N, C-alpha and C positions, 0 to 999 in steps of 0.2 A: 804069440799071438795066434789065435784062432782062426782057421780058414773060413770064409763064408761062402757059401754057394748063392749067387744071385739066380732066382728064377728069370730067366728072359722075357717070358710073357708077362710077368708082373711088372717089370721094368719098362717094358714096351707099353704096358697100358697107363702106367703112372706117367711116362712122357707125353704120351697122346692127351693125357688130361690137362697137364701142365700146358702144353701148347695150345690147345683149345682155350684155356684162360688167357695165354698170353694174346692170342688172336684176338679175343674180347677188348683186351685192353688196347690193341693196335687200332681197333676200330674207332675208339674214343680219343686216343692220345697220340696225336699224329705232329703236333705243333709244340706240346708242352708236356708235362708230366702228371702222374698221379699224385695227388697230396699224401703226407705221411700217414693219415689216418683216414678211416672211411668215416661216413656220417650214415647211419642206417643202413649198413652195408654197401654203399655206394661210394666211389671215390670221385672227388672233385678234382678241378684243374689246378695244377700248381706250376708258377713260373720257375725257371731255372734259377734259383736262388742259392746254391749251396747246400740244399738239404740231401739227406740220404737217398731219397727215392730217385734222384736225377742219376746216380751212378749205379743203383740197383736195376732200375727199369732197363737203362741202357746196356747193362751187362746182361741181363737176361735176354735180350735181342741178340746180342753177339753170341752167347751160348746157344740159343735156339738156332742160329745159322750155323754154327760149327757142327750141331747134332742132324739137321736137315739138309744141309747145303742150299735152303730154299732163299732165293735172295731177296724176299720182302723183308726177311728179319735184318738182314746185313743193310739194305738201303735205308731203313727206317733208323737204325743204330747209327749209322753214319750221319744221317740228317740231323740227329739229336745231339750228336757232340760237340 
C-alpha cells in the first residue's frame, strides 16, 4: 500500500465547499428529500418512498454533524429519520 499525504488545506477547502452545498440543500429540503435526479440543474422535492436519496441526504447531514459538531445538521437529520 502506498502512503498518501493529504494536504490539510485542500481537505479543509473541499469540506467547506461540501458543507456550503449541503447548507443550500437544507434551505430547500426541511420536510422532504431531493429527488433522485435534477431537472435543468435543480432538484425537485420527493416524498420519503424508499428511494436512495432519502438515506443519502440524511447520511450527509449526520456526517456533517460529525465533522462540524453543528447541531443544525443533527437536528434536521433526526427530524427526517
